[in-house]
C-alpha positions in Angstrom: -131.3 -236.9 -27.6 -134.6 -235.4 -27.7 -136.6 -234.9 -31.2 -137.0 -231.2 -31.6 -140.1 -229.9 -32.7 -141.0 -227.1 -34.6 -145.0 -225.1 -34.0 -146.7 -224.4 -36.9 -149.2 -221.4 -35.1 -149.1 -220.7 -31.4 -152.7 -219.4 -30.7 -154.5 -221.1 -27.8 -154.6 -225.0 -29.7 -151.0 -224.7 -30.2 -150.1 -223.2 -26.5 -152.8 -225.4 -24.1 -153.5 -228.7 -26.6 -150.5 -229.3 -28.0 -146.9 -227.6 -26.7 -147.5 -228.8 -22.9 -148.0 -232.5 -24.0 -144.7 -232.3 -26.4 -143.0 -231.1 -23.7 -144.2 -233.9 -21.0 -143.8 -236.6 -23.5 -140.3 -235.9 -23.5 -139.6 -233.6 -26.5 -138.2 -230.0 -27.2 -140.6 -227.3 -28.5 -137.7 -225.8 -30.4 -139.0 -223.4 -32.6 -142.5 -221.5 -33.2 -143.5 -219.9 -36.5 -145.9 -217.0 -34.8 -145.9 -213.3 -33.8 -146.9 -213.9 -30.3 -143.2 -213.7 -28.9 -143.9 -211.9 -25.9 -146.1 -215.0 -25.0 -144.3 -217.5 -26.4 -141.2 -216.0 -24.1 -143.4 -216.7 -21.0 -143.4 -220.2 -21.2 -140.8 -221.3 -23.9 -138.3 -219.3 -23.4 -135.7 -221.0 -25.4 -137.6 -221.6 -28.5 -136.6 -219.9 -31.5 -139.5 -218.0 -32.8 -139.7 -217.6 -36.8 -141.4 -215.4 -38.9 -143.6 -217.6 -41.1 -144.0 -221.5 -42.2 -141.4 -221.3 -44.5 -138.8 -219.8 -42.3 -139.8 -222.9 -39.8 -139.3 -225.4 -42.5 -135.7 -223.9 -42.9 -134.7 -224.5 -39.6 -132.1 -227.6 -40.4 -132.8 -230.1 -37.4 -136.5 -229.9 -36.4 -137.8 -233.6 -36.4 -141.5 -233.2 -36.2 -143.4 -230.0 -37.3 -146.9 -229.6 -35.3 -149.5 -227.6 -37.5 -152.0 -225.8 -35.5 -152.9 -223.3 -38.3 -156.4 -222.5 -39.7 -157.9 -225.6 -41.0 -157.8 -224.2 -44.9 -153.8 -224.4 -44.3 -153.8 -227.9 -43.5 -153.4 -229.7 -46.8 -150.8 -227.1 -48.1 -149.1 -226.9 -45.1 -148.7 -230.9 -44.0 -147.6 -231.6 -48.2 -144.6 -228.8 -47.7 -143.9 -230.0 -44.1 -143.9 -234.0 -45.7 -141.8 -232.4 -48.9 -139.5 -230.9 -46.4 -138.3 -234.7 -45.1 -140.2 -233.8 -41.7 -142.4 -236.1 -39.6 -145.9 -233.9 -38.8 -148.8 -233.7 -36.6 -151.8 -231.9 -38.2 -154.6 -230.5 -35.6 -158.1 -231.6 -36.6 -159.9 -231.5 -39.2 -156.8 -232.7 -41.1 -158.5 -231.9 -44.4 -161.7 -230.9 -45.9 -162.0 -233.9 -47.9 -161.1 -237.8 -47.6 -159.4 -238.0 -51.0 -156.8 -235.4 -49.7 -156.3 -237.1 -46.6 -155.6 -240.3 -48.8 -153.1 -238.3 -50.9 -151.4 -237.0 -47.8 -151.0 -240.6 -46.6 -150.1 -241.8 -49.5 -147.1 -239.0 -49.2 -146.0 -240.0 -46.2 -146.0 -243.6 -47.0 -143.6 -242.9 -49.9 -141.3 -240.4 -47.9 -141.0 -243.2 -45.1 -142.5 -240.0 -42.6 -145.1 -240.5 -39.7 -148.2 -238.6 -40.1 -150.5 -238.4 -37.3 -153.7 -236.4 -36.6 -154.3 -235.0 -33.1 -158.0 -236.7 -31.9 -156.4 -236.2 -28.7 -160.6 -236.7 -27.4 -159.6 -240.0 -28.0 -157.9 -239.7 -24.8 -161.0 -237.9 -22.5 -162.2 -239.0 -19.4 -165.6 -239.6 -20.6 -165.3 -241.5 -23.7 -162.4 -243.4 -21.8 -164.8 -244.6 -19.4 -167.5 -245.0 -22.0 -165.5 -247.3 -23.6 -164.5 -249.2 -20.4 -168.2 -249.8 -20.0 -169.2 -250.7 -23.4 -166.3 -253.5 -23.3 -167.5 -254.7 -19.7 -170.9 -255.7 -21.1 -172.9 -255.1 -18.4 -174.9 -252.8 -20.2 -175.8 -255.8 -22.6 -176.6 -255.2 -26.4 -176.1 -251.6 -27.5 -179.3 -250.4 -29.4 -178.6 -246.5 -29.1 -175.6 -244.0 -28.8 -176.2 -240.9 -27.7 -173.8 -238.0 -28.0 -174.0 -234.3 -27.4 -171.9 -231.3 -27.1 -173.4 -228.1 -26.1 -172.0 -225.1 -25.4 -173.6 -221.5 -24.4 -171.5 -219.3 -27.0 -174.5 -217.5 -28.5 -172.3 -214.5 -30.6 -170.5 -215.6 -33.5 -166.6 -214.2 -32.5 -165.7 -213.1 -36.0 -162.6 -215.1 -35.6 -161.4 -217.8 -38.7 -163.3 -220.3 -37.4 -166.8 -218.7 -37.9 -165.6 -217.5 -41.2 -166.7 -219.5 -44.7 -164.0 -221.4 -46.1 -162.5 -225.2 -46.5 -163.3 -227.4 -43.4 -164.6 -224.4 -41.7 -168.4 -224.5 -39.1 -168.7 -226.8 -36.7 -169.1 -230.2 -37.7 -165.8 -229.9 -38.9 -164.5 -228.8 -35.7 -166.5 -230.9 -32.7 -168.0 -232.8 -35.2 -164.8 -234.5 -36.1 -164.0 -235.8 -32.1 -167.5 -237.4 -32.2 -167.8 -238.7 -35.3 -164.3 -240.0 -34.3 -165.5 -241.0 -30.9 -168.1 -243.2 -33.0 -166.1 -245.1 -35.3 -164.1 -245.6 -31.9 -166.5 -247.0 -29.6 -168.9 -248.9 -32.4 -167.6 -248.8 -35.6 -168.5 -248.1 -38.9 -172.7 -247.0 -39.4 -174.5 -248.3 -42.5 -176.0 -244.8 -43.1 -176.5 -241.0 -42.2 -178.9 -238.1 -42.3 -178.6 -235.1 -40.9 -179.4 -231.3 -40.1 -176.6 -229.0 -40.4 -177.7 -225.3 -39.2 -176.6 -221.9 -38.6 -178.2 -220.3 -35.8 -175.8 -217.7 -33.8 -175.9 -213.9 -35.5 -173.2 -212.6 -37.5 -171.5 -216.5 -38.2 -171.0 -217.0 -42.1 -170.6 -221.4 -41.5 -172.5 -223.7 -39.4 -172.8 -223.8 -35.9 -174.9 -226.7 -34.6 -176.1 -229.7 -35.8 -178.2 -233.2 -35.9 -177.2 -236.4 -37.1 -179.2 -239.9 -37.1 -177.0 -242.6 -38.1 -178.2 -246.4 -38.3 -176.0 -249.7 -37.9 -178.3 -252.8 -38.2 -181.2 -252.0 -35.4 -178.9 -249.8 -33.5 -179.1 -245.8 -33.3 -177.0 -243.2 -33.2 -177.2 -239.6 -32.9 -175.0 -237.0 -32.5 -176.1 -233.1 -31.2 -174.2 -229.7 -30.8 -175.6 -226.6 -30.2 -173.9 -223.2 -29.1 -177.0 -221.6 -27.7 -178.0 -223.9 -24.9 -177.6 -223.0 -20.9 -178.3 -226.3 -19.8 -176.5 -229.1 -21.9 -177.7 -232.6 -22.4 -175.8 -235.8 -21.3 -172.5 -235.7 -23.1 -172.6 -239.6 -23.4 -175.4 -241.6 -23.2 -175.3 -245.7 -23.9 -178.6 -247.0 -23.9 -178.3 -251.1 -23.6 -180.7 -253.8 -23.3 -179.9 -254.4 -19.9 -178.9 -250.9 -18.3 -177.9 -247.5 -19.7 -175.0 -245.6 -18.8 -175.0 -241.3 -18.9 -172.7 -238.9 -18.0 -172.7 -235.4 -18.1 -170.0 -232.7 -18.5 -166.8 -232.2 -20.3 -163.6 -233.4 -19.8 -161.6 -231.2 -17.8 -158.1 -231.3 -19.1 -158.8 -227.9 -21.0 -159.7 -226.5 -17.7 -156.7 -227.6 -16.1 -154.2 -226.4 -18.7 -155.9 -222.8 -18.8 -155.4 -223.0 -15.4 -151.8 -223.6 -15.1 -151.4 -227.2 -14.2 -148.7 -229.3 -15.4 -150.0 -232.2 -17.6 -147.4 -234.4 -15.1 -149.0 -233.2 -12.2 -150.9 -235.1 -9.7 -154.6 -235.1 -10.4 -154.4 -234.0 -13.8 -157.3 -235.2 -15.8 -159.1 -236.5 -13.0 -162.9 -235.4 -13.3 -164.4 -234.1 -10.3 -166.9 -236.1 -8.4 -170.0 -234.0 -9.1 -169.4 -235.4 -13.0 -168.9 -239.1 -12.5 -171.0 -240.8 -14.9 -174.1 -243.5 -13.7 -175.3 -246.7 -14.8 -179.4 -247.1 -14.4 -180.2 -250.6 -14.0 -184.0 -251.9 -15.5 -184.9 -251.8 -12.1 -184.0 -248.0 -11.7 -181.0 -248.6 -9.2 -178.3 -246.4 -9.7 -174.6 -246.8 -9.5 -172.0 -244.2 -9.7 -169.0 -245.0 -12.1 -165.5 -244.2 -11.6 -164.0 -242.6 -14.1 -161.2 -243.2 -15.9 -158.9 -240.5 -15.9 -158.2 -238.1 -19.1 -154.9 -238.1 -20.2 -154.0 -236.5 -23.6 -150.5 -236.5 -23.1 -150.7 -240.4 -24.4 -151.0 -238.8 -28.2 -147.4 -237.3 -27.8 -146.3 -239.8 -25.9 -146.8 -242.3 -28.8 -146.1 -240.2 -31.6 -142.7 -239.9 -30.2 -142.2 -243.6 -30.2 -143.4 -244.0 -33.8 -141.0 -241.4 -35.2 -138.5 -243.3 -32.7 -139.4 -246.8 -34.5 -140.7 -248.2 -31.1 -144.2 -247.7 -31.9 -147.1 -247.0 -33.7 -148.9 -243.4 -35.2 -151.7 -243.1 -32.8 -154.2 -241.6 -34.9 -153.3 -242.0 -38.6 -154.3 -239.5 -41.8 -156.2 -242.9 -42.9 -158.2 -243.0 -39.9 -158.8 -239.3 -39.8 -159.7 -239.6 -43.9 -163.0 -242.1 -42.6 -164.1 -239.6 -39.8 -163.7 -236.6 -43.2 -165.6 -238.8 -45.3 -168.3 -239.4 -43.0 -168.6 -235.6 -42.6 -168.6 -234.7 -45.9 -171.5 -237.7 -46.4 -173.6 -235.9 -43.6 -173.1 -232.2 -45.5 -174.4 -234.3 -48.3 -177.3 -235.6 -46.7 -178.3 -232.1 -45.1 -178.0 -230.5 -48.6 -179.8 -232.8 -50.2 -182.4 -233.8 -47.8 -181.5 -237.5 -48.0 -180.3 -241.1 -46.4 -176.8 -241.1 -47.5 -175.8 -245.3 -47.6 -172.1 -246.3 -46.6 -170.1 -249.5 -47.4 -167.9 -251.0 -44.6 -165.4 -248.6 -45.3 -167.4 -245.7 -45.4 -167.4 -244.9 -49.1 -170.9 -243.3 -50.7 -171.9 -241.9 -53.7 
């Protein structure tokens, strides 16, 4: 019997980043708490639409609740879903603080429930390709990791993402993905310093940042701009024997918005014009055939975890370490200092 899934929220994230993969992973989109009845009927006509989160938890036969509401709602809704006996997936950023993340992880453990955080960017084509290049060792010792996520969105929208609230701003939004990817690629840095800023008129929270982290002799830089008409390289791994560079963003979001099914042939395959390359010390350049992006992997592994045949793909404790680094970066920017981290990412 298929696992039955309920959704809290059905905005762009729910419709494009979550629901298609829940269905493709062999689970049923059974209930949705949303006011978007017509939109839901067009894509999931058999789903039960309920008025609010409390009504969703009252649906008796749900196995998993997926929370894709504004960030400020996450902590209370995750806690309520766990207390109602449901397994949970929550969109990133999972919580405003590491302490809250660890408290929710403890609650899930105490209840014997699975709690996952949707860091789907672990399954981007470019990140998977960078991971492979790093693992192959062709670049030698990595002395610099540079990651950027630039867009041209020069006006604040007025939507909840641009309003001041717990876990708001681009450091929590795109920064959650980027810091998670850093931890997956090279592990915990020794220190962090940061500039976190707002540049767009009308925004109430940060829209850009520049972060520098150190790990022994290695330097890690992360940058986001929402007023860039010519984005920087998305990934750049600089080693003693050469560098890997890659421009452009993973194509899965665009494919989903164009109506392509996650199980369709070619889904997640990057166009050749976006392939990365390795530059050798002599200046010679070789193209790098990319890995196929596969956000579906997250929900396949989540289903297996609930069924008892696998592990949660991204745990709340793992996401909590990312949140802790975001807190450290905010402190570094606010106080104008280098914040030192222990091996588990804790700081003071």
